Kinemage of the C-alpha trace (Angstrom):
@kinemage 1
@onewidth
@group {chain A} dominant
@subgroup {mainchain}
@vectorlist {calphas} color= white
{ca met a 1} P 24.585 11.377 250.867
{ca asn a 2} L 27.253 9.180 249.332
{ca gln a 3} L 30.975 9.828 249.800
{ca ala a 4} L 31.513 11.448 246.371
{ca ile a 5} L 28.809 14.104 246.975
{ca arg a 6} L 30.113 14.703 250.515
{ca asn a 7} L 33.634 15.283 249.102
{ca met a 8} L 32.330 17.681 246.491
{ca trp a 9} L 30.378 19.579 249.095
{ca ile a 10} L 33.468 19.907 251.348
{ca ala a 11} L 35.578 21.080 248.405
{ca ala a 12} L 32.976 23.691 247.415
{ca val a 13} L 32.805 25.037 250.965
{ca ala a 14} L 36.611 25.134 251.184
{ca leu a 15} L 36.863 27.071 247.918
{ca phe a 16} L 34.186 29.511 249.136
{ca val a 17} L 36.118 30.073 252.403
{ca val a 18} L 39.373 30.663 250.481
{ca met a 19} L 37.675 33.172 248.114
{ca leu a 20} L 35.994 34.952 251.028
{ca gly a 21} L 39.283 35.094 252.878
{ca ser a 22} L 41.120 36.454 249.824
{ca leu a 23} L 38.533 39.150 249.226
{ca thr a 24} L 38.625 40.101 252.938
{ca tyr a 25} L 42.360 40.365 252.875
{ca val a 26} L 42.441 42.483 249.722
{ca gln a 27} L 39.570 44.775 250.692
{ca phe a 28} L 40.590 45.393 254.300
{ca phe a 29} L 44.039 44.288 255.362
{ca ala a 30} L 45.997 44.896 252.179
{ca ala a 31} L 43.992 47.841 250.887
{ca ala a 32} L 46.268 50.524 252.332
{ca asp a 33} L 49.450 48.933 251.077
{ca leu a 34} L 48.015 48.349 247.622
{ca asn a 35} L 46.706 51.920 247.373
{ca ala a 36} L 50.107 53.274 248.487
{ca asn a 37} L 52.100 51.126 246.068
{ca pro a 38} L 53.721 53.601 243.643
{ca leu a 39} L 53.206 51.101 240.768
{ca asn a 40} L 49.448 50.957 241.419
{ca thr a 41} L 48.365 52.816 238.309
{ca arg a 42} L 44.691 51.933 238.834
{ca gln a 43} L 44.781 54.013 242.033
{ca leu a 44} L 46.481 56.775 240.073
{ca tyr a 45} L 43.747 56.661 237.414
{ca arg a 46} L 41.148 57.381 240.123
{ca glu a 47} L 43.308 60.142 241.639
{ca phe a 48} L 43.900 61.934 238.320
{ca asp a 49} L 40.243 62.932 238.277
{ca leu a 50} L 40.604 64.678 241.681
{ca pro a 51} L 42.322 67.970 242.634
{ca arg a 52} L 45.605 66.878 244.192
{ca gly a 53} L 47.140 69.163 246.805
{ca ala a 54} L 50.025 71.496 245.987
{ca ile a 55} L 53.610 71.309 247.245
{ca leu a 56} L 54.649 74.845 248.294
{ca val a 57} L 57.841 76.818 248.867
{ca asp a 58} L 57.510 80.279 250.401
{ca gly a 59} L 53.774 79.937 250.021
{ca lys a 60} L 53.971 79.408 246.237
{ca pro a 61} L 53.349 76.161 244.433
{ca ile a 62} L 56.275 74.218 242.974
{ca ala a 63} L 53.931 71.314 242.139
{ca glu a 64} L 50.159 71.551 241.580
{ca ser a 65} L 47.264 69.927 239.742
{ca val a 66} L 45.605 72.112 237.167
{ca ala a 67} L 42.238 71.591 235.485
{ca lys a 68} L 42.547 70.147 231.992
{ca glu a 69} L 40.081 70.510 229.135
{ca gly a 70} L 39.465 67.349 227.119
{ca gly a 71} L 41.422 64.136 227.395
{ca asp a 72} L 40.844 61.163 229.681
{ca phe a 73} L 41.503 62.980 232.967
{ca lys a 74} L 40.282 66.148 234.628
{ca tyr a 75} L 43.641 67.268 236.110
{ca gln a 76} L 47.221 67.496 235.010
{ca arg a 77} L 50.116 67.597 237.454
{ca lys a 78} L 52.343 70.617 236.760
{ca tyr a 79} L 55.799 71.363 238.096
{ca leu a 80} L 57.113 74.909 238.329
{ca glu a 81} L 60.865 75.512 238.297
{ca pro a 82} L 61.058 71.779 237.731
{ca glu a 83} L 64.806 71.102 237.595
{ca leu a 84} L 65.351 73.164 240.732
{ca tyr a 85} L 63.050 70.917 242.792
{ca ala a 86} L 62.891 67.647 240.840
{ca his a 87} L 64.879 65.618 243.371
{ca ile a 88} L 62.651 66.807 246.194
{ca thr a 89} L 59.165 66.677 244.675
{ca gly a 90} L 59.802 63.599 242.531
{ca phe a 91} L 57.054 62.936 240.026
{ca tyr a 92} L 53.422 61.902 239.805
{ca ser a 93} L 53.016 59.706 236.690
{ca leu a 94} L 50.586 57.353 235.124
{ca ala a 95} L 53.446 55.372 233.620
{ca tyr a 96} L 55.821 55.300 236.555
{ca gly a 97} L 53.758 55.941 239.687
{ca thr a 98} L 55.103 58.348 242.343
{ca arg a 99} L 58.505 59.103 243.807
{ca his a 100} L 60.019 61.221 246.599
{ca leu a 101} L 57.561 63.631 248.247
{ca glu a 102} L 54.862 62.844 245.740
{ca ser a 103} L 55.117 59.270 247.045
{ca thr a 104} L 55.834 59.663 250.771
{ca leu a 105} L 53.147 62.353 251.128
{ca asn a 106} L 50.674 60.753 248.716
{ca lys a 107} L 47.978 60.238 251.396
{ca glu a 108} L 48.041 63.877 252.308
{ca leu a 109} L 48.279 65.205 248.736
{ca ser a 110} L 45.538 62.893 247.459
{ca gly a 111} L 43.208 63.619 250.371
{ca gln a 112} L 43.386 60.009 251.728
{ca ser a 113} L 45.108 60.691 255.058
{ca asp a 114} L 43.383 59.910 258.305
{ca ser a 115} L 43.257 63.597 259.212
{ca leu a 116} L 40.971 64.168 256.195
{ca phe a 117} L 38.600 61.267 256.933
{ca tyr a 118} L 35.776 63.586 258.092
{ca asp a 119} L 36.074 65.614 254.927
{ca arg a 120} L 35.808 62.524 252.771
{ca met a 121} L 32.695 61.367 254.626
{ca val a 122} L 31.030 64.778 254.192
{ca asn a 123} L 31.843 64.778 250.463
{ca leu a 124} L 30.513 61.217 250.125
{ca ile a 125} L 27.202 62.291 251.582
{ca thr a 126} L 26.899 65.671 249.818
{ca gly a 127} L 28.436 64.610 246.506
{ca gly a 128} L 31.269 67.155 246.928
{ca thr a 129} L 34.770 66.691 245.496
{ca ser a 130} L 37.477 65.525 247.884
{ca glu a 131} L 40.508 67.775 247.646
{ca gly a 132} L 44.035 66.936 248.717
{ca ala a 133} L 45.988 68.826 251.387
{ca ser a 134} L 48.789 71.171 250.459
{ca val a 135} L 52.272 70.672 251.838
{ca glu a 136} L 54.565 73.631 252.520
{ca leu a 137} L 58.299 72.949 252.718
{ca thr a 138} L 60.961 74.407 254.985
{ca ile a 139} L 62.976 75.241 251.838
{ca asp a 140} L 64.048 78.876 251.324
{ca gly a 141} L 63.252 79.426 247.661
{ca asp a 142} L 65.776 82.192 247.042
{ca leu a 143} L 68.538 80.213 248.755
{ca gln a 144} L 67.576 77.022 246.862
{ca lys a 145} L 68.049 78.863 243.562
{ca lys a 146} L 71.426 80.300 244.560
{ca val a 147} L 72.685 76.930 245.781
{ca tyr a 148} L 71.519 75.262 242.562
{ca asp a 149} L 73.376 77.900 240.535
{ca ala a 150} L 76.474 77.400 242.630
{ca leu a 151} L 76.754 73.743 241.544
{ca pro a 152} L 78.767 73.173 238.341
{ca asp a 153} L 76.890 72.048 235.233
{ca gly a 154} L 77.994 68.802 233.691
{ca lys a 155} L 79.038 67.304 237.064
{ca gln a 156} L 77.384 65.052 239.673
{ca ala a 157} L 77.093 67.403 242.612
{ca thr a 158} L 74.920 67.841 245.701
{ca ala a 159} L 74.632 70.570 248.285
{ca ile a 160} L 72.538 70.712 251.487
{ca val a 161} L 71.937 73.688 253.795
{ca thr a 162} L 70.216 73.112 257.133
{ca asp a 163} L 69.456 74.994 260.353
{ca pro a 164} L 71.497 73.095 262.978
{ca lys a 165} L 69.279 74.311 265.829
{ca thr a 166} L 66.021 72.970 264.336
{ca gly a 167} L 67.068 70.402 261.718
{ca asn a 168} L 65.024 72.210 259.038
{ca ile a 169} L 66.332 71.779 255.530
{ca leu a 170} L 66.735 75.226 253.891
{ca ala a 171} L 68.108 74.047 250.583
{ca met a 172} L 68.738 70.632 249.044
{ca val a 173} L 69.830 70.458 245.417
{ca ser a 174} L 71.577 68.053 243.064
{ca lys a 175} L 72.864 68.130 239.470
{ca pro a 176} L 72.261 66.781 236.997
{ca ser a 177} L 68.470 67.283 237.279
{ca tyr a 178} L 65.478 66.725 235.051
{ca asp a 179} L 61.980 68.001 234.314
{ca pro a 180} L 59.247 65.945 236.119
{ca asn a 181} L 56.675 67.412 233.706
{ca leu a 182} L 58.055 65.014 231.129
{ca leu a 183} L 56.968 62.075 233.243
{ca ala a 184} L 53.629 63.600 234.344
{ca val a 185} L 52.186 63.548 230.815
{ca his a 186} L 48.958 61.537 230.368
{ca ser a 187} L 50.400 59.516 227.469
{ca thr a 188} L 52.227 56.509 228.884
{ca ser a 189} L 54.103 55.955 225.672
{ca gln a 190} L 55.337 59.546 225.666
{ca ala a 191} L 56.284 59.234 229.326
{ca thr a 192} L 58.292 56.073 228.517
{ca ala a 193} L 60.125 57.819 225.707
{ca asn a 194} L 60.854 60.760 227.994
{ca met a 195} L 62.164 58.502 230.729
{ca asp a 196} L 64.515 56.817 228.245
{ca lys a 197} L 65.833 60.277 227.268
{ca ile a 198} L 66.298 61.289 230.885
{ca leu a 199} L 68.272 58.157 231.672
{ca glu a 200} L 70.804 58.925 228.932
{ca thr a 201} L 72.295 61.588 231.254
{ca thr a 202} L 75.211 60.056 233.203
{ca gly a 203} L 74.601 59.907 236.954
{ca leu a 204} L 70.925 60.804 236.760
{ca ser a 205} L 68.065 58.697 237.957
{ca pro a 206} L 64.610 60.203 238.718
{ca asn a 207} L 64.181 57.334 241.261
{ca ile a 208} L 66.957 58.601 243.496
{ca asn a 209} L 67.480 61.849 245.359
{ca pro a 210} L 71.337 61.892 245.618
{ca ala a 211} L 71.251 63.992 248.831
{ca val a 212} L 69.501 61.151 250.706
{ca gly a 213} L 70.009 58.154 248.434
{ca his a 214} L 73.586 58.134 247.220
{ca leu a 215} L 75.962 56.160 249.453
{ca ile a 216} L 79.497 57.254 248.654
{ca ala a 217} L 82.908 57.271 250.399
{ca pro a 218} L 83.060 60.435 252.575
{ca gly a 219} L 86.824 60.650 252.627
{ca ser a 220} L 88.389 62.870 255.259
{ca thr a 221} L 85.176 64.520 256.310
{ca phe a 222} L 84.622 61.263 258.224
{ca lys a 223} L 87.746 61.989 260.279
{ca leu a 224} L 85.453 64.072 262.470
{ca ile a 225} L 84.017 60.815 263.878
{ca pro a 226} L 87.274 59.198 265.168
{ca leu a 227} L 88.404 62.663 266.234
{ca ile a 228} L 85.387 62.990 268.515
{ca ala a 229} L 85.822 59.384 269.753
{ca ser a 230} L 89.470 60.115 270.570
{ca leu a 231} L 88.702 63.266 272.518
{ca glu a 232} L 85.901 61.492 274.412
{ca ser a 233} L 88.298 58.664 275.302
{ca gly a 234} L 90.661 61.005 277.116
{ca lys a 235} L 93.579 59.453 275.219
{ca tyr a 236} L 93.960 62.509 273.005
{ca lys a 237} L 94.206 66.216 273.932
{ca val a 238} L 93.862 69.181 271.642
{ca asn a 239} L 97.211 70.703 272.430
{ca asp a 240} L 99.323 67.520 272.724
{ca thr a 241} L 101.544 66.458 269.849
{ca tyr a 242} L 101.355 63.130 268.013
{ca asp a 243} L 103.486 61.258 265.500
{ca asn a 244} L 102.773 62.433 261.950
{ca pro a 245} L 105.045 60.325 259.673
{ca thr a 246} L 104.970 61.001 255.899
{ca gln a 247} L 103.716 57.369 255.467
{ca ile a 248} L 102.800 54.505 257.716
{ca thr a 249} L 102.317 50.780 257.229
{ca leu a 250} L 98.760 49.652 257.754
{ca pro a 251} L 98.560 47.186 260.696
{ca gly a 252} L 99.076 43.566 259.818
{ca thr a 253} L 100.001 44.394 256.208
{ca ser a 254} L 102.896 45.496 254.042
{ca thr a 255} L 100.707 48.264 252.507
{ca ser a 256} L 101.708 51.878 253.125
{ca leu a 257} L 99.408 54.835 253.563
{ca ser a 258} L 100.666 58.327 252.830
{ca asn a 259} L 99.584 61.755 253.833
{ca phe a 260} L 97.833 64.107 251.454
{ca arg a 261} L 100.240 64.164 248.541
{ca glu a 262} L 99.998 67.899 247.758
{ca gly a 263} L 99.632 69.204 251.312
{ca ile a 264} L 102.150 70.285 253.825
{ca cys a 265} L 101.764 67.462 256.363
{ca ser a 266} L 105.379 66.441 255.722
{ca gln a 267} L 106.602 69.683 257.250
{ca gln a 268} L 105.870 68.342 260.750
{ca thr a 269} L 106.800 64.802 261.719
{ca thr a 270} L 105.071 65.441 265.072
{ca ala a 271} L 102.019 67.716 265.207
{ca asp a 272} L 99.134 68.790 267.377
{ca leu a 273} L 95.536 68.132 266.404
{ca ser a 274} L 95.124 71.657 265.068
{ca phe a 275} L 97.737 71.059 262.368
{ca ile a 276} L 96.599 67.516 261.670
{ca ile a 277} L 93.016 68.591 261.053
{ca ala a 278} L 93.958 71.759 259.185
{ca gln a 279} L 96.120 69.784 256.716
{ca ser a 280} L 93.983 66.616 256.814
{ca cys a 281} L 96.942 64.368 257.555
{ca asn a 282} L 96.151 60.668 257.244
{ca thr a 283} L 98.860 58.847 259.104
{ca pro a 284} L 97.953 59.995 262.622
{ca phe a 285} L 94.500 58.582 262.125
{ca val a 286} L 95.952 55.075 261.559
{ca thr a 287} L 97.438 55.198 265.046
{ca met a 288} L 94.343 56.895 266.460
{ca ser a 289} L 92.082 54.147 265.135
{ca gln a 290} L 94.179 51.522 266.908
{ca asn a 291} L 94.376 53.478 270.180
{ca val a 292} L 90.663 54.301 270.308
{ca gly a 293} L 89.359 51.073 268.860
{ca glu a 294} L 86.557 49.983 266.489
{ca glu a 295} L 83.842 49.872 269.137
{ca ala a 296} L 84.250 53.500 270.186
{ca ile a 297} L 84.479 54.770 266.606
{ca arg a 298} L 81.394 52.739 265.592
{ca ala a 299} L 79.385 53.958 268.601
{ca thr a 300} L 80.254 57.562 267.812
{ca ala a 301} L 79.237 57.120 264.157
{ca glu a 302} L 75.919 55.582 265.176
{ca arg a 303} L 75.144 58.480 267.539
{ca phe a 304} L 75.477 60.777 264.581
{ca gly a 305} L 73.150 58.564 262.489
{ca phe a 306} L 75.263 55.938 260.754
{ca gly a 307} L 73.347 52.707 260.387
{ca lys a 308} L 70.056 54.362 261.413
{ca asp a 309} L 66.813 54.400 259.402
{ca leu a 310} L 65.523 57.963 258.943
{ca gln a 311} L 62.621 59.656 257.140
{ca ile a 312} L 62.407 63.438 256.459
{ca pro a 313} L 59.679 62.286 255.396
{ca met a 314} L 61.513 60.906 252.293
{ca arg a 315} L 63.382 57.741 253.247
{ca val a 316} L 67.104 58.338 253.829
{ca thr a 317} L 69.391 55.459 252.928
{ca ala a 318} L 71.269 54.390 256.076
{ca ser a 319} L 74.948 55.326 255.976
{ca val a 320} L 77.501 52.592 256.676
{ca phe a 321} L 80.440 52.030 258.936
{ca pro a 322} L 81.538 48.507 257.997
{ca asp a 323} L 81.288 45.419 260.233
{ca asp a 324} L 83.777 42.593 260.724
{ca ile a 325} L 86.875 44.600 259.909
{ca asp a 326} L 90.526 43.936 260.739
{ca ala a 327} L 92.990 46.540 262.018
{ca ala a 328} L 94.016 47.721 258.543
{ca gln a 329} L 90.391 48.006 257.425
{ca leu a 330} L 89.593 49.943 260.588
{ca ala a 331} L 92.381 52.391 259.722
{ca met a 332} L 91.146 52.944 256.240
{ca ser a 333} L 87.509 53.124 257.403
{ca ser a 334} L 88.507 55.819 259.892
{ca ile a 335} L 89.615 58.113 257.098
{ca gly a 336} L 86.365 57.597 255.170
{ca gln a 337} L 87.639 54.949 252.787
{ca tyr a 338} L 87.378 51.136 252.527
{ca asn a 339} L 83.655 50.371 252.928
{ca thr a 340} L 82.671 53.479 254.872
{ca lys a 341} L 79.793 55.041 252.952
{ca ala a 342} L 77.652 58.074 253.661
{ca thr a 343} L 74.881 60.127 252.131
{ca pro a 344} L 75.399 63.905 251.845
{ca leu a 345} L 72.675 64.376 254.427
{ca gln a 346} L 74.506 62.116 256.877
{ca met a 347} L 77.670 64.204 256.713
{ca asn a 348} L 75.489 67.286 257.152
{ca met a 349} L 74.091 65.707 260.324
{ca val a 350} L 77.664 65.393 261.606
{ca ala a 351} L 78.183 69.108 261.045
{ca met a 352} L 74.776 69.874 262.618
{ca gly a 353} L 75.607 67.873 265.713
{ca ile a 354} L 78.932 69.588 266.303
{ca ala a 355} L 77.406 72.985 265.626
{ca asn a 356} L 74.563 72.364 268.058
{ca asp a 357} L 76.613 71.613 271.167
{ca gly a 358} L 76.727 67.897 270.414
{ca val a 359} L 72.934 67.475 269.855
{ca val a 360} L 71.832 66.295 266.395
{ca met a 361} L 68.403 67.561 265.423
{ca lys a 362} L 66.282 65.328 263.192
{ca pro a 363} L 66.373 66.658 259.637
{ca asn a 364} L 62.995 67.829 258.427
{ca ile a 365} L 61.654 69.293 255.194
{ca ile a 366} L 57.969 69.774 256.101
{ca lys a 367} L 56.844 73.153 257.443
{ca lys a 368} L 53.150 72.417 257.548
{ca val a 369} L 50.347 70.444 255.901
{ca thr a 370} L 47.099 72.356 255.312
{ca ala a 371} L 43.636 71.162 254.312
{ca ser a 372} L 41.763 72.864 251.474
{ca asp a 373} L 39.772 74.849 254.032
{ca leu a 374} L 43.111 76.137 255.438
{ca arg a 375} L 43.004 73.990 258.583
{ca val a 376} L 46.522 73.120 259.652
{ca leu a 377} L 46.727 69.312 259.784
{ca gln a 378} L 50.442 68.964 260.633
{ca glu a 379} L 53.090 71.380 261.760
{ca pro a 380} L 56.217 69.464 262.741
{ca lys a 381} L 58.190 70.826 265.679
{ca pro a 382} L 62.006 70.536 266.034
{ca glu a 383} L 62.878 67.116 267.295
{ca glu a 384} L 66.118 65.799 268.777
{ca phe a 385} L 67.616 62.867 266.889
{ca ser a 386} L 70.403 62.136 269.405
{ca thr a 387} L 72.937 63.514 271.772
{ca ala a 388} L 76.014 62.601 269.773
{ca thr a 389} L 78.710 64.076 272.038
{ca thr a 390} L 79.203 66.507 274.866
{ca lys a 391} L 79.256 70.305 274.546
{ca gln a 392} L 82.823 70.333 275.711
{ca val a 393} L 83.960 68.002 272.889
{ca ala a 394} L 81.811 69.790 270.334
{ca asp a 395} L 83.461 73.064 271.303
{ca gln a 396} L 86.897 71.524 270.981
{ca val a 397} L 86.095 70.058 267.542
{ca thr a 398} L 84.598 73.424 266.470
{ca glu a 399} L 87.869 75.127 267.227
{ca leu a 400} L 89.820 72.504 265.328
{ca met a 401} L 87.439 72.865 262.342
{ca arg a 402} L 88.268 76.590 262.089
{ca gln a 403} L 91.874 75.677 261.175
{ca pro a 404} L 91.288 74.175 257.680
{ca val a 405} L 89.574 77.467 256.757
{ca lys a 406} L 92.320 79.671 258.232
{ca ser a 407} L 95.390 77.843 257.027
{ca gly a 408} L 94.542 74.444 255.557
{ca thr a 409} L 92.572 72.507 253.012
{ca ala a 410} L 89.385 74.646 253.169
{ca lys a 411} L 90.940 78.089 252.544
{ca lys a 412} L 88.963 78.497 249.328
{ca ala a 413} L 85.746 78.326 251.366
{ca ala a 414} L 86.634 81.414 253.445
{ca val a 415} L 84.290 84.403 253.265
{ca glu a 416} L 85.414 87.671 254.731
{ca gly a 417} L 83.455 88.414 257.898
{ca val a 418} L 82.082 84.879 258.203
{ca asp a 419} L 83.464 82.639 260.971
{ca leu a 420} L 83.414 79.231 259.286
{ca ala a 421} L 84.186 75.822 260.821
{ca ala a 422} L 84.713 73.127 258.139
{ca lys a 423} L 86.327 69.870 257.193
{ca thr a 424} L 87.204 68.777 253.662
{ca gly a 425} L 87.564 65.301 252.231
{ca thr a 426} L 88.790 63.679 249.027
{ca ala a 427} L 87.812 60.040 248.654
{ca asp a 428} L 89.368 57.748 246.105
{ca ile a 429} L 86.903 55.678 244.084
{ca gly a 430} L 88.650 52.288 243.878
{ca thr a 431} L 91.355 52.285 241.225
{ca ser a 432} L 89.323 54.424 238.781
{ca gly a 433} L 91.514 57.461 239.210
{ca leu a 434} L 88.361 59.392 240.155
{ca val a 435} L 87.468 60.919 243.472
{ca asn a 436} L 84.575 62.385 245.480
{ca gly a 437} L 85.337 65.928 246.668
{ca trp a 438} L 83.655 66.875 249.983
{ca ile a 439} L 83.311 69.716 252.431
{ca thr a 440} L 81.013 69.913 255.489
{ca gly a 441} L 80.808 72.628 258.074
{ca phe a 442} L 78.794 75.395 259.734
{ca ala a 443} L 78.786 79.156 260.257
{ca pro a 444} L 79.141 81.310 262.211
{ca ala a 445} L 81.222 78.907 264.241
{ca asp a 446} L 80.381 80.559 267.593
{ca asn a 447} L 76.631 80.864 266.938
{ca pro a 448} L 75.767 78.616 263.967
{ca gln a 449} L 72.892 79.593 261.690
{ca val a 450} L 73.559 77.066 258.917
{ca ala a 451} L 75.231 73.755 258.409
{ca val a 452} L 76.421 73.255 254.816
{ca thr a 453} L 77.564 70.049 253.020
{ca val a 454} L 78.828 69.836 249.438
{ca val a 455} L 79.975 66.900 247.434
{ca val a 456} L 81.131 66.669 243.846
{ca glu a 457} L 81.171 63.058 242.705
{ca arg a 458} L 83.319 61.111 240.313
{ca val a 459} L 85.720 63.749 239.108
{ca thr a 460} L 89.492 63.672 238.614
{ca tyr a 461} L 91.704 64.816 241.423
{ca asp a 462} L 92.687 67.945 239.468
{ca glu a 463} L 89.005 68.732 238.852
{ca ser a 464} L 88.190 68.276 242.511
{ca arg a 465} L 90.857 70.593 243.935
{ca gly a 466} L 89.104 73.290 245.810
{ca thr a 467} L 85.824 72.733 243.871
{ca ser a 468} L 83.643 71.780 246.876
{ca ser a 469} L 85.234 74.580 248.981
{ca ser a 470} L 84.554 77.164 246.205
{ca ile a 471} L 80.894 76.026 246.111
{ca met a 472} L 80.726 76.309 249.889
{ca lys a 473} L 82.033 79.933 249.571
{ca lys a 474} L 79.274 80.837 247.077
{ca ile a 475} L 76.632 79.291 249.341
{ca leu a 476} L 77.865 81.195 252.384
{ca glu a 477} L 77.962 84.439 250.409
{ca ala a 478} L 74.307 83.791 249.554
{ca val a 479} L 73.348 82.984 253.143
{ca phe a 480} L 75.093 85.978 254.683
{ca asn a 481} L 74.524 88.427 251.793
{ca lys a 482} L 78.243 88.944 251.165
């Protein structure tokens, strides 16, 4: 064999090895990731000819696959009360793949999960049709509707209601919303046109669930974090008084920070924590941030979930307490400004942790997963996320959070006969003149049944005044039948 033939033979063998290796990688090692890719429409084409499992609330489907006569596929995905649940279910689309629960629970819904392996093997042998599992949510359908109705139309708003003792999500809604049926159509050109129309609505993206995906400045609701850090440090006591100047110069700068411009903080140049929290005074938190320090505040924020990856099972964008900050930036971060950013779910976790004696339960939206033969495949149990603070400190903060409702910034959230602990926040959005209006809290304060968080995004200050608190009031009236 001469050298030329030998080289050709080596090249042919090398190419064969490369091809075999590529096929092995695609068929075995990368198969799961490729099948799970939401943009893998070829996988979707196969699945559209199979009965996909339903997503249920109160035992009734809010998303299901129905048999379809004619056309290219045997089944059509159908969403019931679509705008009410769109940000939870997401969509199942030939044109755009899957999002939200339709994506994160795709293996269960499509019948491809490991727990259904035996069923698939039996159907392969018998020629039967593989059916997806159904997924029932922890959502309370009646409460979900009332919370949705409580949010103002024409605004970007989100509300979350959870059980602080279990972490179960009882309601999670956002406006504006959309109809996932428009994206589930079998015509990709029609789905594209529908998506273009949906995206014309300001602040709306079908790819994002604002409750778990919007990172926005939390404003004074974040003050609960340095408050807890200060009480834990022993440097601050509930009944002691502290300087409360009308304005204060940020450390190392010539920039002044003022108290809430329309509040009554200026009535007391020294005040106890009860007054400071009730009226949401800013200036004491500048001094507090310097006395307690960045490390303690950051550690407290992280125990409540900031900077942590979380799935419920939808992925929750990690909230942010900024790194590499100077003293002035620490002061502004401590009042929920500068680069402090949080999802609505994160601020609900803060309320949950305080309500539950300092223990944050892992948020969860899945009640159970059931096979087509009614076998229960999954039934998540309550799970602790972290011990964020002590019961003693949680009790102290609870008492302080009663004050905004009794005599401060959260008076519009008060419901007769309901003992509410809450903290409001108004976060400036740069120099836009717009704000995010927040409230987070729990009730009854002495034996919490629900933790509630509301945020109305990108509104003028005048529009925000009392809006989130008024929404909170409607939600509590729905929860406690007032």
